[in-house]
C-alpha positions as CSV (number, residue, x, y, z in Angstrom):
1,M,-44.7,26.8,-64.7
2,A,-45.3,27.4,-68.5
3,L,-43.3,26.1,-71.3
4,R,-43.6,29.2,-72.9
5,N,-45.3,32.3,-73.0
6,F,-47.8,32.9,-75.5
7,H,-47.8,36.9,-75.5
8,T,-46.1,37.7,-78.3
9,A,-46.4,40.3,-81.5
10,T,-47.5,37.9,-83.8
11,L,-49.8,36.3,-81.6
12,K,-50.8,39.8,-81.0
13,D,-52.2,39.8,-84.2
14,L,-54.3,36.8,-84.3
15,C,-56.1,36.5,-80.8
16,T,-57.7,38.7,-78.3
17,K,-56.3,39.1,-74.7
18,E,-58.9,36.3,-73.7
19,Q,-57.6,34.0,-75.8
20,L,-53.7,34.5,-75.1
21,D,-54.4,34.2,-71.7
22,L,-56.7,31.0,-72.2
23,L,-53.4,29.6,-74.2
24,N,-51.2,30.1,-71.6
25,S,-53.6,28.4,-68.9
26,I,-53.5,25.4,-71.3
27,D,-49.7,25.4,-71.8
28,T,-49.3,25.8,-67.8
29,L,-51.9,22.7,-67.5
30,R,-50.0,20.4,-70.0
31,S,-46.6,21.2,-68.5
32,Q,-48.1,20.5,-64.9
33,G,-49.7,17.4,-66.3
34,R,-52.8,17.9,-65.1
35,D,-56.5,17.6,-65.7
36,R,-57.6,20.4,-68.2
37,K,-60.6,22.5,-67.0
38,K,-63.7,24.0,-69.4
39,P,-65.0,26.7,-67.2
40,R,-65.7,29.9,-69.7
41,W,-63.5,28.2,-72.3
42,R,-66.8,28.0,-74.7
43,D,-67.5,31.6,-74.0
44,V,-63.5,32.9,-74.8
45,L,-63.7,30.6,-77.9
46,L,-67.1,32.2,-79.2
47,D,-66.3,35.8,-78.0
48,P,-66.5,37.9,-81.0
49,P,-64.1,38.7,-82.1
50,A,-62.9,35.2,-82.6
51,R,-60.4,34.6,-85.1
52,T,-60.1,31.6,-87.4
53,A,-56.1,31.1,-86.4
54,C,-56.3,31.5,-83.2
55,L,-58.9,29.2,-82.6
56,S,-56.7,27.0,-84.7
57,L,-54.0,27.4,-82.4
58,I,-56.3,26.7,-79.3
59,L,-57.8,23.5,-80.5
60,V,-54.1,22.2,-81.7
61,A,-53.3,23.3,-77.5
62,L,-56.2,21.4,-76.5
63,G,-55.3,18.5,-78.3
64,L,-51.5,18.2,-76.9
65,I,-52.9,18.3,-73.3
66,S,-55.5,15.4,-74.5
67,S,-52.4,13.2,-75.7
68,A,-50.7,14.0,-72.5
69,T,-53.2,13.5,-69.8
70,G,-53.7,10.3,-68.2
71,A,-57.1,9.1,-66.2
72,K,-57.6,10.0,-62.9
73,I,-58.6,7.0,-60.4
74,Q,-60.1,7.4,-56.8
75,V,-59.3,5.1,-54.7
76,W,-61.3,5.0,-51.0
77,P,-60.6,3.3,-47.9
78,G,-61.8,-0.4,-47.8
79,Q,-60.0,-0.5,-51.5
80,F,-56.2,-1.0,-52.5
81,I,-53.8,1.4,-54.0
82,Q,-51.9,-1.4,-55.4
83,A,-54.5,-3.2,-57.3
84,T,-55.5,0.3,-58.8
85,I,-51.6,1.1,-59.5
86,N,-51.4,-2.8,-61.5
87,K,-54.7,-1.5,-63.3
88,A,-53.7,2.0,-64.1
89,S,-51.9,2.8,-67.8
90,P,-49.0,5.2,-67.7
91,G,-49.5,8.7,-67.3
92,D,-52.8,8.4,-64.9
93,T,-53.1,10.2,-61.8
94,I,-53.8,7.7,-58.4
95,V,-55.6,9.9,-56.2
96,V,-56.1,8.2,-52.5
97,E,-58.7,9.5,-50.1
98,R,-58.5,9.9,-46.2
99,G,-58.2,6.8,-44.5
100,T,-55.2,4.4,-43.3
101,Y,-54.2,1.7,-45.8
102,T,-52.0,-1.4,-44.3
103,E,-49.9,-2.2,-47.7
104,Q,-46.6,-1.9,-49.3
105,L,-46.7,-0.6,-53.0
106,T,-44.8,-1.1,-56.1
107,I,-44.6,1.6,-58.7
108,D,-42.9,0.1,-62.2
109,K,-44.9,2.2,-65.0
110,D,-43.8,5.9,-66.2
111,G,-45.7,8.4,-65.3
112,I,-48.1,7.1,-62.6
113,A,-48.8,10.3,-60.1
114,L,-49.8,9.0,-56.5
115,V,-51.8,11.5,-54.5
116,G,-52.7,11.6,-51.2
117,H,-55.4,13.1,-49.5
118,G,-54.9,12.7,-45.8
119,A,-53.6,9.0,-46.9
120,I,-51.8,7.2,-44.5
121,L,-49.6,3.9,-45.3
122,V,-48.5,1.7,-43.0
123,P,-46.8,-2.2,-43.3
124,P,-49.5,-5.1,-44.1
125,S,-49.6,-7.9,-40.9
126,S,-48.0,-10.0,-43.9
127,A,-45.2,-8.7,-46.1
128,A,-45.2,-8.4,-50.0
129,S,-42.1,-9.2,-51.8
130,N,-40.6,-6.9,-54.6
131,L,-37.3,-5.2,-55.5
132,C,-36.9,-3.3,-52.3
133,S,-37.6,-6.5,-50.0
134,G,-34.4,-7.0,-48.6
135,L,-32.6,-3.7,-49.6
136,A,-31.5,-2.8,-46.4
137,G,-31.0,-6.2,-44.6
138,D,-32.7,-9.1,-44.2
139,N,-36.2,-9.1,-43.7
140,T,-36.6,-5.4,-44.5
141,Q,-39.5,-4.0,-46.4
142,A,-39.9,-0.7,-48.0
143,G,-43.3,1.5,-48.2
144,I,-43.6,2.8,-51.6
145,C,-41.1,0.6,-54.4
146,V,-40.4,2.8,-57.5
147,T,-38.8,0.1,-59.9
148,G,-37.0,0.4,-63.0
149,Y,-37.0,-2.8,-65.4
150,D,-33.5,-5.5,-64.8
151,V,-32.4,-3.9,-62.1
152,V,-29.3,-5.9,-60.8
153,L,-28.2,-5.3,-57.0
154,A,-25.0,-6.1,-55.4
155,P,-25.5,-8.2,-52.0
156,F,-25.8,-6.7,-48.8
157,L,-23.1,-5.5,-46.9
158,S,-24.0,-2.6,-45.2
159,E,-26.2,0.6,-45.4
160,H,-28.4,-0.8,-48.0
161,R,-28.0,-3.0,-51.3
162,K,-26.1,-1.2,-53.7
163,V,-27.4,-0.8,-57.6
164,I,-25.1,-2.3,-59.9
165,S,-27.3,-1.9,-63.5
166,V,-30.5,-0.5,-64.2
167,G,-32.2,-2.3,-67.8
168,K,-34.5,0.3,-68.5
169,P,-35.6,3.3,-65.6
170,V,-39.2,3.8,-65.1
171,K,-39.6,7.6,-65.5
172,G,-41.7,10.5,-64.6
173,V,-43.3,8.8,-61.3
174,S,-44.4,11.3,-58.5
175,I,-45.4,10.5,-55.0
176,N,-47.3,13.6,-53.5
177,R,-49.2,14.1,-49.7
178,F,-48.4,10.9,-48.4
179,Q,-48.3,10.2,-44.7
180,I,-46.2,6.6,-44.2
181,N,-45.0,5.2,-41.3
182,N,-42.9,2.2,-39.9
183,F,-41.8,0.4,-42.5
184,S,-38.8,-1.7,-41.4
185,G,-36.4,-1.0,-44.5
186,Q,-37.2,2.5,-46.3
187,N,-40.9,4.1,-46.0
188,V,-40.0,5.3,-49.9
189,A,-37.2,4.0,-51.7
190,I,-36.2,4.5,-55.7
191,V,-34.1,1.9,-57.8
192,G,-33.7,2.3,-61.3
193,G,-35.7,5.5,-61.5
194,Q,-35.8,8.8,-64.1
195,D,-37.2,12.3,-63.1
196,V,-39.1,11.0,-60.0
197,S,-40.6,13.4,-57.4
198,V,-41.4,13.2,-53.9
199,T,-42.8,15.9,-52.4
200,R,-45.0,17.3,-49.2
201,N,-44.7,13.8,-48.0
202,D,-44.5,12.7,-44.1
203,L,-42.2,10.0,-43.9
204,T,-42.0,8.4,-40.2
205,N,-39.8,6.2,-38.3
206,G,-38.5,4.2,-41.1
207,G,-36.3,1.5,-40.1
208,Q,-33.5,2.6,-42.1
209,Y,-34.2,5.7,-44.3
210,G,-37.2,8.1,-44.8
211,L,-36.4,7.8,-48.2
212,L,-33.8,6.1,-50.3
213,S,-32.6,6.8,-54.2
214,D,-30.1,4.4,-56.0
215,G,-29.4,3.7,-59.4
216,S,-31.4,7.2,-60.2
217,K,-31.5,9.9,-62.2
218,N,-32.9,13.6,-61.3
219,T,-34.6,12.5,-58.2
220,I,-36.5,15.5,-56.9
221,V,-37.0,15.6,-53.0
222,S,-39.2,18.4,-51.7
223,A,-41.0,19.5,-48.6
224,I,-40.5,15.9,-46.5
225,R,-41.3,15.9,-42.8
């Protein structure tokens, strides 16, 4: 959804219809955190009358996208998703291509977008240790652990360990279009997150929950199977 609509009376005096449409497209991409695309943009910018004030607005908008959008990194079968997350910068998009990946993942960087293209995540033969280890009881593991910093957990009593406090939440993480199967605890656990979204994922055969969010704010979960 665009942050605003640029078709106002003032801007109509400055810009052609094509340039206004371009501004709206830029704003929509920026609000969605997506890479900008440039087919026809050069033609629109140079198509007379190329009004200087409108051109300035477009260049400013392009600059906003550039500063707000991270890199796009692909992961292929035989590569490791966690190693890619470790090397990524906040705001990067990690696209995981079709295949089965035997890993547990930890995401503790703001703005990481994890996107699956037919990717399946299943438990490795040797469990990794992270904050979500033991979250659902002894020897349980989560498939994807989204975690803030300095998170304090209560001892396990029943269901899952409760979050006592969060030093700093991890913000703006998204997990989309994965199939996550057979983890002994939660397939996805969000502990100390803020504005985390988990959408269009298949979460099957989790030992305790398909998904758990605790000690987190504004978690968005949709289209889960």
